[in-house]
N, C-alpha and C positions, 0 to 999 in steps of 0.2 A: 077263538083267537082273541078273546077280549083281554086276556092277561098278558099277552105279549105286545111289547111296543113295536110299532111299525119301523122297519129299518129306514135309516136316513137315505135319501137318494144320493147316489155317488156323483161327485162333482165331475163334470166333464170338462176337460181342458181344451181350450182353443189352441190348435197347433201354432198359430201365429203368436199367441201370447207366450207359449212355451219357448219359442225361438227367441222372442224379444227378451224374455227373462234370462235365457242362457247367454245371449249377447251382452246383456247388462253385467252378468257375472264375469264374462271375459274382459269387458272394459274395465271393471273395477280391479282386476288383477294386473292390468297393464302398468299402472304406476309402480306397483310393488316390483314387478319384473324389471322395469327400467332402473329403479334404485339399486336392485341387486346387480344388474349389469354394470352400472356406473361405478359402484363401490368395488365390485370384483375386478374392474379394469384399472383400478388405481386412482380414480378421481378423488377418493377420500384420503389418498396418501399425500406425502410431501410433494411428489412429482406432479400429481394431479392438481394440487393447489398452485404450484408454480406455473403450470400450463394455463390454468384458469386465469391467474393474475396476468400472465403474458398476453393471452388472448383479449383480456379486457383493457390492455394498454397500461397496466400497472407494472412497468418494467423493473422499477427498483424493488418492488415487493417480490417479483419473480426472482431477481438476483438473490435476495435474502433467503427465499425458500430453497433455491438451488444450492446456495452456499451451505445451508444446513444439511443437505444431502451429500456433500462432498465426501465425507468419511464412509459413506455407504456404497461407493462406486464398486468396490470389489465384490459386493454381494449382488450387483445388478447383472442381468443377462446382457449379452452383447448388444441387442437392440435397445434395451433400456439405457445402457451406458452411452450408446451413440446418440440417442435422443437427448440425454442429459447434456452431452457435449454441445449439441446443436443449440438447444434452447438456452443454455448458459451463455454461449457465444452471442446468440441473437439478443438476449436480454442486456448483456453488457454493451453490445453495439447500439442498441436503442437508447441506452443511458449515456452514450458518448464516450465510453471507456474502450478505446480502440485497442489498447495493449492487451487487455483481458479478452476482448472479443476475438482478436486474431489468434490468441493462444487456444481458446476453446473451439473456435471454428476450424482451426488446423487439426485438432483431435477429431472433430466430426468428419472432416474431409478424409482423413486417414481411415476412419471406420467405414466410410462409404466406399473408398477405394478397395478396401479388403473384402467388403460384402455389400454390393449395391442394394440388396434387399432390406438393409436395416432401416432405410427411410422410405416412406411412401412418396408418390410423385410431388405432392405439395411440399413436403419437407426437403426434397431434393431442390425444388424451386427456391425455397427460402434460403437454403445454403448457398446456391449459386448467386442469388440476388445480393445477399450480404457480402459474399466474396468479391463480386464485381463492384459493389458500392464502396469497398475499401480500396478500389483501384487495382484489383488483381484479376488476372485472367484465370480461367479454369485450371490450367496446368501449373500455374505459378505458386510458389510457396510464399507464405506471409513473411513480410519483412518490416512490419510496423513495430516501432520501438517506443513510441510515445502516443499519448492521446491526442496531441495537437501537432500541426506541422512544425517543422524545424525553424520556421521564421519566427516562432514565439518560444524561444528556448526557456525563458523564465517561467513559462506556463506549460511545462512538458506533460503535465498530468492533470486531468480534470479533478476538482476537489472531492468528488464522490467515488473516484476510481478505487478499485480493490488493489490490494498489495499482494 
């Protein structure tokens, strides 16, 4: 057997090391899966950008993003359209544009009345809170016609209000 090389010893694997290696592989795929889920759910879309701006308190940016989506309403699902109405209304409300807020929140309320499942519990809460903050009770219709009270008729609309 002088001419034959001796076979290399087989590497024995520690089961704990194999499990740790597998866990590391699973951890490294988690960020990739998270990105796929976020982009698949629309976070990379205009609606996702608008919601992100809204959640960060950049309400004027959210209004701008949502305005850009207005023409796409017909292509949205019922739930997407209802959420569009809600966040458009909330963003206008946060900017002080009560006329636009009441318009969009009225659409959101009608959507919720037609199908209560279009909003999750948090969104129902946001809609109710905004509605009451405008001085309206849950069953009442919006009757706001300007951005400021009638005692200031020369300033019936905030300067940044949408038309």
